[in-house]
Phi, psi and omega in degrees: 000146168255120171270111182267111194252124187237102173287140189226121169223120181036060181251031185295341181275348187214359182297327179295324177295326179288312190288322176298322177299339177277314183292348173275357188301145177279339174267125193257000185258076178207161171235162175244127174248118178257122190244107177281130184241074175069034183293153185229000196250009189094359183302314187303322179295324183290316180303313182293329169305313178299319179302320184284336180275331186231066179299323185279342180254329191242129170242144185239132179224164175236149177226112178296322181294134181278136177123147182305316180298327174285333175286316177301314177297328168304314177288331179296316189279344181258358198276140176256355188273169184270336178234158186236130169242102174280121179234119174293146193296341179256011181251172175212161181252141169287160193299324183254020177302308187291318185296311182289316193282320180300319179303319178290317180299313180294313179294337184265357181056036180270166179256337180221125173262119183262140184212141168301161176206159171277155173234121180254111176255111188243129184212133176054050179063014173235131176254127179259128179252132172227156181245124178259105179279140167281154166262131177253015177279230175302113181297332176285329172294319186289318183296321177299315184288354187057048181240040181248355186122193183224169187316313186279346185274337185281161156236145189233144173275124184304311182300329176288319174298318178297325184296340173252018175079019177076202176293135181284112188275004169267356184271141180244006172190171184050038178293314181292329180284327176298310179302317176297323181293322177292324174289328173293333174290337174260025172071022176303148186249141177248153163229170192227151174222113192272345179273118184301130172228017181228145177236112182268131172255119179280123169257153181308315183261022180287150185312305183298344180243022181297144180252000178296138181289320184292323180291314175308313183293325180297313174299320177297308184302312177302321177292313184293318185296321173303313182300326185289324176296317177295324175305304183299326179293313186285325174298317174292342176275354173092018181285167195286154177302324181302310177295320180292315171306319178304318181297316183297318183297315184296314188293314179298315180291320181300315186291315186282323185276336180283340183245342182071025182278138180233127177304329180268348182221084185294118173270155179271156175129157185292336182287308180299330175289332172298312182298317180300309182297317183293317181295329177287325188283323193264353168045076178286143183267094186234123175301143178302322183299327181288314183296323178300311183289326179300315178284330173293326175286326175294317180287331172288325178286323171296326178287317180303314180296323183281331171298315184295318184292319178292324177298310183296326176289327182281327171305310182300317181293323188287320178292329181285348176273346186277000000 
């Protein structure tokens, strides 16, 4: 059995889409666990209505502790299945996801199935569709690069998740990659599914796209600190200097690209202050040639962007004169 666990917080506008994406599955050995996490918009009543309509399939629980990890853990400890499908309430599954992925996960004797997924970004009545593909090479590099999938695209073996104590309820971002890291340290095995069968819907106020400066710093800090933990674990395990330097390069690139901060043109603001302080604290081992190439590439891309913008403006003027 697969237990599909859906944490819900003020999900009235999209929870039905998520639930119906499970009810449409071609695989029929599953249960749906809906966990209301302090909703105030009528979500709880919708969940109870689905439970009444599908009493053999759907169970509804409440979790007072705030945050998706706590709600997922509530579902984890109530789950009857051998496998877990955590589904965020604003995401959806394609109809054959469970059927195709459980076959691969079982046959490979894996603990985690990592999978690519679609991202639907809707703005001004226009939807942009992207595929976020996974890396199937070195698992540690894929972990550092966040290229193993997202929460809703994975399948998890329940006993392996329980073995590490479930989700870390103190984490406010990078939650699935923290869980994978702790499972890998317990020798969990991964298998892969490269065809997207999950749709992530980006909303304006989603955590990963927050524009609030303090929230952005919190997300960045979670991301960087997890990579530092991975680095220390691999160092203790005797991994090569090359792999450790790869993590340093990732951290540096992530901090600079996320903020647009430049060491030769210091910007004011709490985000730039955070980046400067963080780089001083962690003392990354980066060759001078890497930093030089990095900023030359940024400068090249910036110049190309300005040229492209100028060409577009000239073309617009020319067209208006014809």
